C-alpha positions as CSV (number, residue, x, y, z in Angstrom):
1,M,24.2,43.1,17.4
2,A,21.6,41.7,20.1
3,K,22.3,38.6,22.1
4,Q,20.4,35.7,21.6
5,S,18.9,33.6,24.4
6,G,19.8,30.1,25.1
7,T,16.6,28.4,24.0
8,A,17.0,29.6,20.3
9,R,20.0,27.2,19.5
10,R,18.7,24.9,22.1
11,R,15.8,24.7,19.5
12,D,17.8,24.1,16.4
13,D,19.7,21.0,18.6
14,E,16.2,19.0,19.5
15,S,14.7,16.4,17.2
16,V,11.6,17.1,15.5
17,P,9.3,14.5,17.5
18,T,10.7,16.9,20.6
19,R,9.8,20.3,18.6
20,T,5.9,18.5,17.8
21,V,5.3,17.7,21.9
22,D,6.5,20.7,22.7
23,L,4.7,22.7,20.4
24,V,1.5,20.5,21.2
25,F,2.0,21.5,25.1
26,R,2.4,25.3,23.8
27,F,-0.7,25.3,22.1
28,V,-2.8,22.7,25.1
29,R,-2.1,25.5,27.5
30,F,-2.6,28.8,25.2
31,A,-6.1,26.9,24.5
32,E,-6.4,25.6,28.4
33,F,-10.0,27.4,28.3
34,E,-11.6,26.7,25.0
35,I,-10.9,23.0,24.9
36,L,-12.3,22.8,28.7
37,F,-15.3,24.5,28.2
38,I,-16.1,22.5,24.6
39,L,-14.8,18.9,26.8
40,F,-17.8,20.3,29.2
41,F,-20.4,20.5,26.9
42,V,-19.1,17.0,24.7
43,I,-19.9,15.3,28.0
44,A,-23.4,17.0,28.9
45,F,-24.2,16.1,25.6
46,I,-23.2,12.1,26.4
47,I,-24.7,12.0,30.1
48,F,-28.1,13.8,29.1
49,K,-28.5,11.8,25.9
50,D,-27.4,8.6,27.8
51,L,-30.6,9.9,29.8
52,E,-33.3,10.4,27.2
53,L,-32.4,6.5,26.3
54,N,-33.0,5.2,29.7
55,M,-36.1,7.3,29.5
56,K,-37.4,6.3,25.9
57,G,-37.0,2.7,27.6
58,A,-38.4,2.6,30.6
59,K,-41.2,4.3,28.8
60,Q,-41.6,0.7,26.3
61,E,-40.9,-1.1,29.9
62,C,-44.1,0.8,31.3
63,R,-46.8,0.1,27.9
64,P,-47.6,-3.3,28.5
65,L,-48.1,-2.4,32.3
66,M,-50.8,0.9,31.3
67,N,-52.5,-1.8,28.6
68,N,-53.4,-4.1,32.2
69,L,-55.1,-1.2,33.6
70,E,-57.3,-1.0,30.8
71,T,-59.0,-4.2,31.8
72,I,-59.6,-3.5,35.4
73,S,-63.6,-4.6,35.9
74,S,-65.6,-2.3,38.9
75,N,-65.5,-5.0,41.2
76,D,-61.6,-4.8,41.4
77,L,-61.9,-0.7,41.5
78,E,-64.6,-1.0,43.8
79,T,-61.8,-3.0,46.2
80,M,-59.5,-0.6,45.4
81,G,-61.8,2.0,46.8
82,A,-62.7,-0.1,49.8
83,W,-58.6,-0.6,50.7
84,T,-58.0,3.1,49.8
85,R,-60.5,4.2,52.5
86,Q,-59.3,1.3,55.1
87,I,-55.7,3.3,55.0
88,E,-57.4,6.6,55.3
89,Q,-59.5,5.6,58.6
90,R,-56.3,4.0,60.0
91,K,-54.4,7.0,59.2
92,V,-57.5,9.0,61.1
93,A,-57.2,6.5,64.4
94,K,-53.2,7.5,64.2
95,V,-53.3,10.7,64.2
96,G,-56.5,10.9,67.6
97,D,-54.1,8.8,69.4
């Protein structure tokens, strides 16, 4: 007759919650890679969804600024062009020194 291992007898003596916890731990050890794989995709989905929502909010905040750009007069554009030319001249002067 085959000798029974000590763990088989011990399983009968253990309570139902203890056996349940052992079963869960055994399953987690067995399916560790699959659990981590799914967890990776869940976390990535949450992060990218949050980034997408932040980008939509940023676009909505910029709309008033874009609307203001349409009301710039030609005089304002000439002033900005003069500033740009002055900045470029200063850069050239620094490089020449």
